[in-house]
PAZAPA-4460 file (N, C-alpha, C; in steps of 0.05 Angstrom, whole numbers, plus 32768, in hexadecimal, padded with zeros to 4 digits):
% residues 281
    n_x    n_y    n_z   ca_x   ca_y   ca_z    c_x    c_y    c_z   seq   type   mol
   8537   8845   8662   8556   8844   865E   8561   8839   8676     1      X     A
   855C   883F   8690   8562   8832   86A6   855C   8812   86AC     2      X     A
   8547   880D   869F   853F   87F1   86A1   8551   87DF   868A     3      X     A
   8556   87EF   8673   8568   87E2   8662   8587   87DF   866C     4      X     A
   858D   87F1   867B   85A6   87F0   8687   85AA   87D9   869B     5      X     A
   8596   87D6   86AA   8590   87C6   86C2   8595   87A8   86B3     6      X     A
   8586   87A6   869A   8585   8789   868C   85A3   8787   8684     7      X     A
   85AF   8798   8678   85C8   8798   8671   85DA   878D   8683     8      X     A
   85DA   879A   869B   85ED   8794   86AF   85EA   8776   86B9     9      X     A
   85D3   8771   86BE   85CC   8754   86C8   85D5   873E   86B3    10      X     A
   85D3   8743   8698   85D7   8731   8680   85F4   872F   867E    11      X     A
   8605   8744   8684   8620   8746   867D   8632   873E   8692    12      X     A
   8638   874F   86A7   864E   874A   86B8   8648   8749   86D5    13      X     A
   862A   8752   86DC   8625   8756   86F8   8629   873B   8708    14      X     A
   8622   8726   86F7   8624   870A   8705   8640   8703   870D    15      X     A
   8652   870C   86FD   866F   8707   8704   867A   8714   871F    16      X     A
   866C   872E   871D   8674   873D   8738   8663   8732   8751    17      X     A
   864E   8724   874F   863D   8721   8765   864D   8704   876F    18      X     A
   865A   86F2   875A   866B   86DD   8761   8682   86E4   8771    19      X     A
   8690   86FB   8762   86AA   8703   876E   86A3   870D   878D    20      X     A
   868A   8718   878F   8683   8725   87AC   8683   870F   87C2    21      X     A
   8678   86FA   87B9   8673   86E1   87CC   868D   86D6   87D4    22      X     A
   86A1   86D7   87BE   86BE   86CC   87C8   86C9   86DE   87DB    23      X     A
   86C3   86F7   87D6   86D5   870A   87E2   86C9   870C   8803    24      X     A
   86AD   870A   8803   86A2   8705   881C   86AA   86EE   882C    25      X     A
   86A6   86D7   881B   86AF   86BC   882E   86D1   86C1   8837    26      X     A
   86DF   86CB   8824   86FF   86CF   882C   8700   86E1   8844    27      X     A
   86F3   86F7   8842   86FA   8709   885A   86EC   8704   8870    28      X     A
   86D8   86F3   886F   86CC   86EC   8889   86D9   86D2   8897    29      X     A
   86ED   86C8   8888   86FC   86B3   8894   871C   86BF   88A2    30      X     A
   872C   86A9   88A4   8743   86B1   88B0   8758   86BD   8898    31      X     A
   8764   86D2   88A2   8775   86E1   888A   878A   86F2   8896    32      X     A
   87A2   86F7   888B   87B7   8702   8890   87B4   8720   888E    33      X     A
   879B   8729   8881   8797   8741   887E   8783   874A   8894    34      X     A
   8784   8766   88A1   8776   876B   88B5   875A   8775   88A6    35      X     A
   8742   8777   88BA   872A   877C   88B0   8728   8795   889E    36      X     A
   8737   87A8   88A9   8735   87BE   889B   8747   87C5   8880    37      X     A
   8757   87B1   887F   8765   87B4   8864   8750   879E   8855    38      X     A
   8746   878D   885C   8734   877E   884B   871B   8790   8843    39      X     A
   8711   87A0   8856   86FC   87B2   884B   8706   87C6   8835    40      X     A
   871D   87D2   8839   8726   87E1   8826   8728   87D9   880A    41      X     A
   8737   87C3   880D   8740   87B4   87F0   8722   87AB   87E6    42      X     A
   8712   87A0   87EF   86F9   8796   87E4   86E8   87AD   87D9    43      X     A
   86E6   87C2   87EE   86D5   87D7   87E6   86DC   87E9   87D0    44      X     A
   86FA   87EE   87CE   8706   87FA   87B5   8701   87E9   879A    45      X     A
   8707   87CE   879C   8702   87BF   8787   86E7   87BD   877D    46      X     A
   86CF   87BC   878C   86B6   87BA   8789   86AA   87D5   877B    47      X     A
   86B7   87EA   8786   86B2   8804   877C   86BB   8808   875E    48      X     A
   86D6   8801   8756   86DF   8804   873E   86CE   87F1   872B    49      X     A
   86CC   87D8   8733   86BF   87C6   8721   86A2   87CF   871C    50      X     A
   8691   87D8   872E   867B   87E6   8724   8679   87FE   8711    51      X     A
   8691   8812   8717   8695   8825   8706   8698   881B   86ED    52      X     A
   86A8   8809   86E7   86B3   87FD   86D0   8697   87F5   86C1    53      X     A
   8687   87E4   86CE   8672   87D8   86C3   865E   87ED   86B8    54      X     A
   8659   8801   86CB   8648   881A   86BD   8651   8828   86A8    55      X     A
   866F   882D   86A7   867B   883C   8691   8677   882D   8678    56      X     A
   8679   8813   8677   8679   8808   8661   8657   8801   8652    57      X     A
   8647   8805   8669   862C   87FE   865B   8621   8820   8654    58      X     A
   8630   8832   865C   8624   884D   8652   8632   8850   8637    59      X     A
   8640   883F   862D   864A   8847   8611   8636   883B   85FB    60      X     A
   862E   8850   85E6   8617   884E   85D5   8625   8856   85B9    61      X     A
   8615   8852   85A8   861D   885C   8589   8624   8877   8587    62      X     A
   8618   888A   8598   861E   88A3   859C   863B   88AE   85A7    63      X     A
   8643   889B   85B7   865D   88A4   85C7   8675   88A7   85B7    64      X     A
   8684   88BD   85BA   869A   88C4   85AC   86B3   88B3   85B3    65      X     A
   86C1   88AA   859F   86DB   8898   85A6   86ED   88AD   85A7    66      X     A
   8703   88A8   85C0   8718   88B9   85C3   8731   88AE   85AF    67      X     A
   8730   8896   85AF   8743   8885   8596   8730   887F   8583    68      X     A
   8738   8887   856A   872C   887D   8554   873D   8870   853E    69      X     A
   8737   8858   8539   8745   8846   8528   875E   8841   852F    70      X     A
   8773   8836   8523   8789   8827   852B   879F   883D   852E    71      X     A
   87B3   8837   8543   87C8   884E   8549   87E1   883C   8547    72      X     A
   87F7   884C   8547   8811   8840   8544   8814   8826   8533    73      X     A
   881D   8812   8540   881D   87F7   8535   8804   87E9   8531    74      X     A
   87EF   87EE   8537   87D6   87E4   8535   87CE   87D4   8519    75      X     A
   87D3   87E2   8503   87CC   87D8   84EB   87DD   87BE   84E2    76      X     A
   87F4   87C6   84E9   8808   87AE   84E3   87FF   8794   84F1    77      X     A
   87FE   8795   850B   87F6   877C   8516   87DB   8774   850E    78      X     A
   87C9   8786   850D   87AB   877B   8505   87AF   876F   84E6    79      X     A
   87BC   8777   84D9   87BD   8768   84BE   87D0   874A   84C0    80      X     A
   87E1   874C   84CF   87F5   8732   84D6   87E4   871E   84E5    81      X     A
   87D2   8729   84F7   87C4   8713   8509   87A8   870E   8506    82      X     A
   879B   872A   84FD   877E   8727   84F8   8772   8725   84DC    83      X     A
   8786   872F   84C9   8781   8733   84AF   8776   874D   84A8    84      X     A
   8771   874F   848A   8767   8769   8486   874C   8769   848A    85      X     A
   8744   877D   849C   8725   877C   84A8   8712   8787   848C    86      X     A
   871E   8796   847A   870C   87A1   8466   86FF   878B   8453    87      X     A
   8710   8778   8451   8709   8761   843F   8704   8744   8450    88      X     A
   870B   8740   8468   86FF   8729   8471   86F2   872D   848C    89      X     A
   86E3   8714   848E   86D1   8713   84A4   86E4   870F   84C0    90      X     A
   86D5   8710   84D7   86E2   870F   84F1   86EB   86F1   84F7    91      X     A
   86FD   86ED   8503   870B   86D4   8508   8703   86D1   8522    92      X     A
   86F5   86B4   852A   86EC   86AF   8545   86FF   8697   854D    93      X     A
   8700   8698   856A   870E   8684   8579   8701   8679   8590    94      X     A
   870A   8666   85A3   8700   865F   85BA   86FE   8675   85D1    95      X     A
   870C   8686   85CB   870C   8699   85E1   86FA   86B5   85DC    96      X     A
   86F2   86B7   85C7   86E2   86CB   85B9   86C2   86CE   85C9    97      X     A
   86C4   86CD   85E2   86A8   86CE   85EF   86AF   86D7   860B    98      X     A
   8696   86DD   861C   869B   86E3   8636   86AC   86CD   8647    99      X     A
   86A3   86B2   8640   86AD   869C   864C   86CE   869D   8649   100      X     A
   86D5   86A4   8631   86F6   86A3   862C   86FD   86BA   8641   101      X     A
   86F1   86CF   8649   86FF   86E2   8657   8701   86D9   8676   102      X     A
   86ED   86C7   8680   86EE   86BB   8698   8700   86A2   869B   103      X     A
   8708   8693   8685   8714   867B   8688   872C   867F   8694   104      X     A
   873F   8692   868C   875D   8693   8694   875B   869B   86B2   105      X     A
   874D   86AB   86BF   8748   86B4   86DC   8743   869B   86E8   106      X     A
   872C   868E   86E4   8725   8675   86F0   8736   8661   86F6   107      X     A
   8748   8658   86DA   875B   8645   86DE   8778   864E   86EF   108      X     A
   877C   866B   86EB   8790   8675   86FF   8787   8672   8719   109      X     A
   8777   8679   8720   876B   8679   8741   8769   865A   874C   110      X     A
   8765   8649   8738   8764   862F   8743   8786   8628   8748   111      X     A
   8793   862D   8737   87AD   8624   873A   87BC   8631   8750   112      X     A
   87B2   864D   8753   87C0   865E   8765   87B4   864D   8786   113      X     A
   87A0   864A   878C   8795   863C   87A4   87A1   861E   87A5   114      X     A
   87A6   8611   8792   87B4   85F7   878E   87D2   85FA   879B   115      X     A
   87DC   8610   878E   87FB   8615   8797   87FB   861C   87B5   116      X     A
   87E8   862B   87BB   87ED   8636   87DA   87E6   861E   87F0   117      X     A
   87D0   8609   87E9   87CA   85F1   87F4   87DF   85DE   87F9   118      X     A
   87ED   85DF   87DF   8809   85CA   87DF   881C   85D0   87ED   119      X     A
   8820   85EC   87EC   8838   85F5   87F5   883F   85FE   8812   120      X     A
   8827   860E   8819   8824   8615   883A   881A   8603   884D   121      X     A
   882A   8600   8860   8823   85EB   8876   8819   85F8   888F   122      X     A
   882A   8613   8893   881F   8625   88AC   880A   863C   889D   123      X     A
   87F6   8641   88AB   87E4   8655   889F   87DB   864E   8883   124      X     A
   87D6   8635   8880   87CE   862F   8864   87B1   8640   885D   125      X     A
   87A1   863B   8869   8785   8644   8868   8787   8663   8865   126      X     A
   8797   8672   8871   879C   868D   8870   87AA   8697   8858   127      X     A
   87BD   8684   884B   87C9   868E   8837   87B4   868A   881F   128      X     A
   87A5   8675   881F   8791   866B   8809   877A   8681   8806   129      X     A
   876D   868C   881F   8755   8698   8823   8762   86B9   8817   130      X     A
   877E   86BD   8822   8783   86DB   881A   8789   86DC   87FB   131      X     A
   8798   86C5   87F2   879B   86C9   87D3   877F   86CA   87C1   132      X     A
   8769   86B9   87CF   8750   86BA   87C3   8741   86D3   87C2   133      X     A
   8747   86E3   87D7   873A   86F9   87DF   8748   870E   87CA   134      X     A
   8765   8710   87CB   8771   8722   87B9   8773   8722   87A0   135      X     A
   8773   8705   8799   876F   8701   877A   8756   8709   876F   136      X     A
   873D   8705   8781   8724   8709   8773   871C   8728   8776   137      X     A
   872A   8738   878B   8724   8754   878D   8733   8760   8775   138      X     A
   874D   8755   8775   875B   8760   875C   8756   875C   8741   139      X     A
   8746   8746   8739   8739   8744   8723   8720   8756   871F   140      X     A
   8711   875C   8731   8700   876F   8732   8706   878A   8728   141      X     A
   871E   8792   8738   872C   87AC   8731   8734   87AA   8713   142      X     A
   873D   8794   870B   8748   8797   86EF   8732   8798   86DE   143      X     A
   871A   8789   86E4   870A   878E   86D0   86F8   87A7   86D2   144      X     A
   86F8   87B5   86E8   86ED   87D0   86EB   86FD   87E4   86DE   145      X     A
   8718   87E2   86E1   872B   87F8   86D5   8728   87F1   86B2   146      X     A
   8726   87DF   86A9   871F   87D6   868E   8704   87E1   8685   147      X     A
   86F1   87DD   8692   86D3   87EA   868B   86D6   880A   868C   148      X     A
   86DE   880F   869E   86E4   882F   86A0   86F2   883B   8687   149      X     A
   8706   882E   867B   8715   8839   8665   8705   8833   864D   150      X     A
   86F6   8820   864F   86E8   8816   8635   86D5   882B   8632   151      X     A
   86C6   8833   864C   86B0   8844   8649   86B4   8863   8640   152      X     A
   86D1   8867   864A   86DF   8882   8648   86E5   8887   862B   153      X     A
   86F3   8874   8621   8700   8874   8608   86EC   886C   85ED   154      X     A
   86DD   885B   85F9   86C7   8851   85E1   86D5   884F   85C4   155      X     A
   86EA   8840   85C5   86F4   8838   85AB   86E9   8826   859D   156      X     A
   86E8   8827   8581   86D9   8813   8572   86E8   87FD   856F   157      X     A
   86E2   87E2   8570   86F4   87CA   856C   86F7   87CF   854C   158      X     A
   870F   87C1   8548   871B   87BC   852B   8707   87B9   8516   159      X     A
   86FA   87A2   851A   86E5   879B   8505   86CF   87B1   84FF   160      X     A
   86C5   87BB   8516   86B0   87CD   8510   86BC   87EB   8501   161      X     A
   86D4   87F0   850C   86DF   880A   8501   86E4   8805   84E1   162      X     A
   86EE   87EE   84D7   86F3   87EB   84BC   86DE   87E4   84AE   163      X     A
   86C7   87DB   84B7   86AF   87D4   84A9   8694   87E5   84B2   164      X     A
   869D   87FD   84BC   8688   880E   84C9   866E   8816   84B5   165      X     A
   8673   8813   849B   865E   8819   8488   864C   87FE   848A   166      X     A
   8658   87E6   848D   8648   87CE   848F   8635   87CC   84A7   167      X     A
   863F   87DB   84BC   8634   87D6   84D4   8619   87E4   84D9   168      X     A
   8604   87D5   84D7   85EA   87E4   84D6   85DE   87E5   84F5   169      X     A
   85E1   87CF   8502   85D6   87D1   8521   85EA   87D3   8532   170      X     A
   85EB   87E3   8547   85FE   87E7   855C   8604   87D0   856C   171      X     A
   861A   87C9   8571   8621   87B0   8580   8628   87C0   859C   172      X     A
   861F   87B3   85B2   8626   87BD   85CB   8640   87BE   85CE   173      X     A
   8653   87A9   85C4   866E   87A7   85C4   8680   87B6   85B3   174      X     A
   8671   87C0   85A0   867F   87D1   8587   8694   87E7   8592   175      X     A
   868C   87F2   85A6   86A1   8808   85AB   86AC   8805   85CB   176      X     A
   86B6   87EC   85CC   86C3   87E5   85E6   86DE   87D9   85E0   177      X     A
   86EE   87E4   85D0   8706   87DB   85C9   871C   87E0   85D7   178      X     A
   871D   87F8   85E3   8738   87FC   85F4   8730   87FF   8611   179      X     A
   873A   87EE   861F   874F   87DB   8616   8746   87BC   861B   180      X     A
   8755   87AB   8613   8748   8791   8619   8747   8782   8630   181      X     A
   872E   877C   8634   8726   876C   864F   8730   8754   8652   182      X     A
   8736   8745   863E   873C   8727   863E   8757   872B   8641   183      X     A
   8769   873B   8637   8786   8744   863F   878E   8747   8659   184      X     A
   877E   875C   8663   8783   8767   867D   877E   8753   8694   185      X     A
   8766   8744   8690   8760   872C   86A6   8776   8717   86A3   186      X     A
   877E   8714   8685   878B   86FA   8686   87A9   8700   868C   187      X     A
   87B7   8716   868C   87CE   871F   8696   87CF   8725   86B2   188      X     A
   87B6   872F   86BC   87B4   8732   86D9   87BA   8711   86E7   189      X     A
   87A9   8704   86DD   87A9   86E5   86E6   87BE   86DB   86E5   190      X     A
   87CE   86DD   86D0   87E4   86CC   86CA   8800   86DB   86DD   191      X     A
   87FC   86F4   86DF   8815   8703   86EF   880D   86FC   870D   192      X     A
   87F3   86FC   8717   87F1   86F4   8733   87F7   86DE   8736   193      X     A
   87F6   86C8   8728   87FA   86AD   872A   8819   86AA   8729   194      X     A
   8828   86B6   8716   8843   86B4   8717   884F   86C0   872D   195      X     A
   8848   86D7   873A   8852   86DC   8751   8850   86C9   8769   196      X     A
   8838   86C1   876F   8838   86A8   8784   8849   8690   877B   197      X     A
   8843   8687   8764   8857   8672   8762   8878   8673   8760   198      X     A
   887F   868D   875A   889B   8698   875E   88A3   8697   877A   199      X     A
   8892   86A1   8790   8899   86A2   87A8   889C   8684   87B3   200      X     A
   8889   8672   87AB   888A   8659   87B6   88A0   864A   87A9   201      X     A
   88AA   864F   8792   88BE   8642   8786   88D9   864A   8791   202      X     A
   88DC   8661   879B   88F2   866C   87A6   88F4   8662   87C0   203      X     A
   88DE   8660   87CE   88E1   8650   87ED   88EA   8636   87EB   204      X     A
   88E1   8627   87D4   88E9   8610   87CC   8905   8606   87C4   205      X     A
   8912   8622   87BC   8929   8622   87AF   892B   8611   8795   206      X     A
   8918   8613   8782   8913   8608   876A   8927   8619   8757   207      X     A
   8932   8603   8745   8941   8610   8731   893A   8626   871E   208      X     A
   894B   863A   8716   893F   8652   8708   8936   8645   86ED   209      X     A
   8942   8631   86E2   8933   8625   86C7   8913   8625   86CB   210      X     A
   8909   861B   86DD   88ED   8616   86E3   88DF   862F   86E4   211      X     A
   88EC   8641   86F1   88DE   8660   86F5   88DA   866A   86D8   212      X     A
   88F1   8666   86C3   88EA   8670   86A7   88D5   8661   869E   213      X     A
   88D6   8648   86A0   88C1   8638   8694   88A7   863E   869C   214      X     A
   88A4   8645   86B7   8888   864B   86C3   8880   8663   86BB   215      X     A
   8893   8677   86BA   888A   8693   86AD   8885   8695   868E   216      X     A
   8895   8683   867F   888F   8682   8663   8873   867A   8661   217      X     A
   886C   8664   866F   884F   8659   8668   8839   8667   866E   218      X     A
   883E   8679   8687   8829   8686   8692   8824   86A0   867F   219      X     A
   883B   86AE   867C   883B   86C5   8668   8831   86C0   864C   220      X     A
   8839   86AB   8644   8835   869C   862B   881B   869C   8628   221      X     A
   880E   868B   8637   87F2   868A   8638   87DE   86A5   8636   222      X     A
   87E4   86B8   8646   87DA   86D6   8649   87DE   86E0   862F   223      X     A
   87F7   86DA   8622   87F9   86EE   8607   87EB   86DA   85EF   224      X     A
   87E7   86C3   85F5   87D4   86B4   85E0   87BA   86C3   85E0   225      X     A
   87B1   86C2   85F8   8792   86D4   85FF   8794   86EE   85F1   226      X     A
   87AB   86FF   85F5   87A9   8717   85EB   87AB   8718   85CC   227      X     A
   87B8   8708   85BF   87BE   8706   85A3   87A2   86FA   859A   228      X     A
   8793   86E9   85A3   8779   86DD   859B   8764   86F3   8599   229      X     A
   8765   8708   85A8   8758   871F   85A6   875D   8730   858A   230      X     A
   8775   8732   8582   877D   873E   8565   8774   872B   8551   231      X     A
   8778   8712   8555   876E   8700   8541   8751   86FF   853B   232      X     A
   8744   8702   8552   8723   8706   854F   871A   871F   8548   233      X     A
   872D   8731   8541   8729   874E   8539   8713   8760   854C   234      X     A
   8717   8757   856A   8709   8764   857B   871A   8775   8589   235      X     A
   8734   8778   8588   8747   878D   858F   875C   878F   857E   236      X     A
   876C   87AC   8581   8782   87B2   8576   8797   87AA   8588   237      X     A
   87B1   87A6   857A   87C8   87A0   858A   87CD   87B3   85A2   238      X     A
   87C8   87CD   859F   87C8   87E0   85B6   87B7   87DB   85CB   239      X     A
   87A1   87CD   85C3   878C   87CD   85D7   8798   87B8   85EB   240      X     A
   87A0   879F   85E0   87AE   8789   85EC   87C1   878C   8600   241      X     A
   87D8   879D   85F1   87EE   87A6   8604   87E6   87B5   861A   242      X     A
   87D7   87CD   861A   87D0   87DB   862E   87BF   87CC   8644   243      X     A
   87AE   87B6   863B   879D   87A8   864C   87B0   8793   865A   244      X     A
   87C6   8788   864D   87DB   8778   8658   87EA   8787   866F   245      X     A
   87F1   879E   8669   8802   87AF   867D   87EE   87B9   8693   246      X     A
   87D8   87BC   868F   87C4   87C8   86A8   87C1   87AA   86B8   247      X     A
   87C1   8795   86AA   87B9   877B   86BE   87D6   8775   86CD   248      X     A
   87EA   8778   86C0   8803   8773   86D4   8807   8784   86E4   249      X     A
   87FD   87A2   86E3   8803   87B2   86FC   87F0   87AF   870E   250      X     A
   87D6   87A6   8709   87C0   87A3   871F   87CA   878C   8730   251      X     A
   87D1   8775   8722   87DC   875D   872D   87F6   8764   8740   252      X     A
   8805   8770   8737   881D   8776   8747   8810   8786   8764   253      X     A
   8800   8797   875D   87F4   87A6   8778   87E6   8796   8786   254      X     A
   87D6   8784   8782   87C3   8778   8790   87D4   8760   879F   255      X     A
   87E7   8756   8792   87FC   873C   879B   880D   874B   87B2   256      X     A
   8813   8765   87B1   8823   8772   87C7   880F   877A   87DD   257      X     A
   87F8   877D   87DB   87E6   8781   87F4   87EC   8769   8806   258      X     A
   87EE   8751   87FA   87EE   8739   880B   880D   8730   8818   259      X     A
   881D   873E   8806   883C   8733   8809   8842   8742   881D   260      X     A
   8839   8758   8825   8840   8767   883D   8840   8755   8858   261      X     A
   882D   8744   8856   8826   8731   886D   8835   871B   8871   262      X     A
   8847   8715   8859   8857   86FF   8858   8871   8702   8860   263      X     A
   8877   871E   885F   8898   8726   8861   88A1   871E   887E   264      X     A
   88B9   8716   8881   88C7   8712   8899   88DA   8726   88A2   265      X     A
   88DC   8733   88BA   88EB   8740   88C5   8901   8737   88DA   266      X     A
   8918   8732   88D7   892D   8724   88E9   893F   8738   88F1   267      X     A
   894B   8730   8907   8962   873F   8916   8974   872D   8919   268      X     A
   898C   8733   8915   89A2   871F   8919   89BC   8734   891A   269      X     A
   89D2   8726   8928   89E9   872E   892A   8A00   8729   8915   270      X     A
   8A13   8740   890F   8A27   8732   8902   8A3F   8748   890A   271      X     A
   8A51   873A   891C   8A66   8743   892B   8A59   8756   8940   272      X     A
   8A60   8772   893F   8A58   8782   8952   8A41   8794   894D   273      X     A
   8A33   878B   8936   8A1E   879A   8929   8A05   878A   892A   274      X     A
   89EC   8794   8930   89D2   8789   892A   89C4   8790   8910   275      X     A
   89BD   877B   8905   89B0   8780   88E9   8992   8779   88E8   276      X     A
   8984   878E   88E0   896A   8786   88DA   8963   8783   88BD   277      X     A
   8958   876D   88B7   8957   8761   889E   8937   8760   8897   278      X     A
   8930   876A   8881   8912   8769   8874   8912   875A   885F   279      X     A
   8904   8746   885E   8904   8734   8848   88E9   8737   8837   280      X     A
   88ED   8738   881F   88D5   8739   880F   88D4   872B   87F2   281      X     A
***
């Protein structure tokens, strides 16, 4: 059993964690606005959560009890509107319907993130880029870890398998990993973190609010497309992708703020007979 588990870990996601660890190591050993102790705490916590999530997913088997069984609330309506009637139709695939699809958005997002840092910051350019690379990567690991933990604990059947359970003869490793959507959590994490950094840069450059709207609509629109594609492919219910999106946004907000504390400015100025301490964030 342990040999089989080791093979599954190596074949599925361990490689991604190893690559992420390399990025974290390179970033933390270079110049950064975060202290060494902060870097260690953040990376250690993220790696621990990522490994727990990986283990939780791989302990799900055919005998695992599902805490959520079948569609809930609005799931059936959206499934029929987007994914079709699963009792009579086969699963619809698309270009995001694989492991590569899950990593595509984070990779593109990180590329644009570092390009934005490089193009905008003239002072401490290297520190901004390395810190964003570190926080984005550790946050991505934490998002994947939290997703894996919930997948393992809830063990919800994916829509297609639930509706056609009688036709499912051989258990699929992915069969009970529906709640919540990893594609959605990673996509919304990536787009929200990138949106926060671009918003900061655009405010500093005093760019028109119209471009803020266009930027946000484009980024969240893509993340939403990724989420809807999971319903379309009959891999997730609407509730799976909505929860995944919410978790991704919350983790991105948290990790962005870890670095934002170091970018805040405190200034002291006078107004008449008063001295005012301002805290900009």
